C-alpha positions as CSV (number, residue, x, y, z in Angstrom):
1,X,16.4,46.2,-22.6
2,X,13.0,44.6,-22.0
3,X,11.6,45.0,-18.4
4,X,10.0,41.5,-18.5
5,X,13.4,40.0,-18.2
6,X,15.1,42.4,-16.0
7,X,14.5,40.3,-12.8
8,X,14.3,36.9,-14.6
9,X,14.1,33.9,-12.1
10,X,17.1,31.6,-12.0
11,X,16.4,28.0,-12.0
12,X,18.3,24.9,-10.8
13,X,17.7,22.6,-13.8
14,X,19.2,19.8,-12.0
15,X,16.8,20.1,-9.0
16,X,13.9,20.6,-11.3
17,X,14.7,17.3,-13.2
18,X,14.8,15.7,-9.9
19,X,11.7,17.2,-8.7
20,X,9.9,15.9,-11.8
21,X,11.5,12.6,-11.7
22,X,10.2,12.3,-8.0
23,X,6.8,13.4,-9.0
24,X,6.3,11.1,-11.9
25,X,7.6,8.2,-9.9
26,X,4.9,8.8,-7.2
27,X,2.3,9.3,-9.8
28,X,3.2,5.8,-11.3
29,X,2.7,4.4,-7.9
30,X,-0.9,5.8,-8.0
31,X,-0.7,8.6,-5.4
32,X,-2.9,11.8,-5.6
33,X,-1.8,15.1,-6.4
34,X,-2.4,16.1,-2.9
35,X,-0.6,13.2,-1.4
36,X,2.6,13.9,-3.6
37,X,2.6,17.7,-3.0
38,X,2.6,17.1,0.9
39,X,5.5,14.6,0.6
40,X,7.6,16.8,-1.6
41,X,6.5,20.1,0.0
42,X,5.3,21.6,-3.2
43,X,1.7,22.7,-4.3
44,X,-0.8,20.2,-5.9
45,X,-0.8,22.3,-9.0
46,X,2.8,21.8,-9.5
47,X,2.1,18.0,-9.5
48,X,-0.8,18.5,-11.8
49,X,1.3,20.3,-14.2
50,X,4.1,17.8,-14.3
51,X,1.3,14.8,-14.3
52,X,-0.6,16.4,-17.4
53,X,2.7,17.6,-19.2
54,X,3.5,15.5,-22.4
55,X,7.0,14.6,-20.8
56,X,5.4,13.7,-17.5
57,X,2.8,11.5,-19.0
58,X,5.5,9.7,-21.3
59,X,7.9,9.2,-18.2
60,X,4.7,7.8,-16.1
61,X,4.1,5.4,-18.8
62,X,7.4,4.3,-19.1
63,X,7.6,3.6,-15.3
64,X,4.2,2.0,-15.1
65,X,5.1,-0.4,-18.0
66,X,8.4,-1.3,-16.0
67,X,6.5,-1.9,-13.0
68,X,4.0,-4.1,-14.9
69,X,6.7,-6.1,-16.5
70,X,8.4,-6.6,-13.0
71,X,5.1,-7.8,-11.5
72,X,4.6,-10.1,-14.3
73,X,8.2,-11.6,-13.8
74,X,7.7,-11.9,-10.1
75,X,4.3,-13.8,-10.6
76,X,6.0,-16.3,-13.1
77,X,9.0,-16.7,-10.6
78,X,6.3,-17.5,-7.9
79,X,4.3,-20.0,-10.0
80,X,7.6,-21.8,-11.0
81,X,8.8,-22.0,-7.5
82,X,5.4,-23.0,-5.9
83,X,5.8,-26.8,-6.6
84,X,9.2,-26.7,-4.8
85,X,7.7,-25.0,-1.9
86,X,4.8,-27.3,-1.8
87,X,7.2,-30.4,-1.8
88,X,9.3,-28.9,1.0
89,X,6.2,-28.2,3.2
90,X,5.0,-31.9,2.4
91,X,8.4,-33.2,3.8
92,X,8.3,-31.1,6.7
93,X,4.6,-32.0,7.7
94,X,5.2,-35.7,6.9
95,X,8.5,-35.5,9.2
96,X,10.7,-36.4,6.1
97,X,12.8,-33.1,6.5
98,X,15.6,-33.6,9.1
99,X,15.3,-31.0,12.1
100,X,11.6,-30.5,11.4
101,X,10.2,-30.7,15.1
102,X,6.8,-31.7,15.8
103,X,5.9,-28.1,16.7
104,X,7.0,-27.0,13.4
105,X,5.2,-29.9,11.4
106,X,1.9,-28.9,13.5
107,X,2.4,-25.4,12.6
108,X,2.7,-25.9,8.8
109,X,0.1,-28.5,8.8
110,X,-2.5,-26.0,10.5
111,X,-1.6,-23.3,8.1
112,X,-1.9,-25.8,5.1
113,X,-5.7,-26.7,6.4
114,X,-6.4,-23.1,6.8
115,X,-5.6,-22.3,3.2
116,X,-7.6,-25.3,2.1
117,X,-10.7,-23.9,4.1
118,X,-10.5,-25.9,7.0
119,X,-9.1,-23.4,9.5
120,X,-9.4,-23.0,13.3
121,X,-12.9,-22.8,14.5
122,X,-13.7,-19.4,16.0
123,X,-16.8,-18.2,17.9
124,X,-18.5,-15.0,16.6
125,X,-20.6,-13.2,19.0
126,X,-23.1,-10.7,17.3
127,X,-25.3,-8.2,19.2
128,X,-28.3,-6.7,17.5
129,X,-30.0,-3.5,19.1
130,X,-32.6,-1.0,18.0
131,X,-31.9,2.6,19.1
132,X,-34.1,5.8,18.7
133,X,-33.1,9.5,18.3
134,X,-33.0,9.9,22.2
135,X,-30.6,6.9,22.7
136,X,-28.4,8.4,19.9
137,X,-28.3,11.9,21.7
138,X,-27.5,10.2,25.0
139,X,-24.6,8.3,23.3
140,X,-23.4,11.4,21.7
141,X,-23.5,13.2,25.1
142,X,-21.5,10.4,27.0
143,X,-18.8,10.4,24.2
144,X,-18.6,14.3,24.6
145,X,-18.4,13.9,28.3
146,X,-15.7,11.1,28.0
147,X,-13.7,13.0,25.8
148,X,-13.3,16.0,28.3
149,X,-12.5,13.6,31.2
150,X,-8.7,13.0,31.6
151,X,-7.5,9.7,33.3
């Protein structure tokens, strides 16, 4: 008997297929090899092997196409629904919707103005300073001292 096959590994094919499915799903979501490996408790090389295999590439392509089609469908549905939502908001803001309190009308009116570029005015304070090398070192020293102090 050939010694190479004496202590052959045994694989759980169902478990391997599930692992490959999990890897390809995460790849199609744009995750890196390291992120996937950490999540699935495997090596980045294993992720790379699946990602770059012909079957893995095909599966990722299918998953990505399905997600793209779903995104397009959601976008279409949002565009179709937008006029209805706008009409409803107009009825609320104008007080033509039963049960729309003044507070609710004011809230949606303010949000609508904000989206139109007429949002709430906020004050912005800025501070400009010039620091030299000694100042930077002093800041670093204070930060190190603050890190060692326990409240």
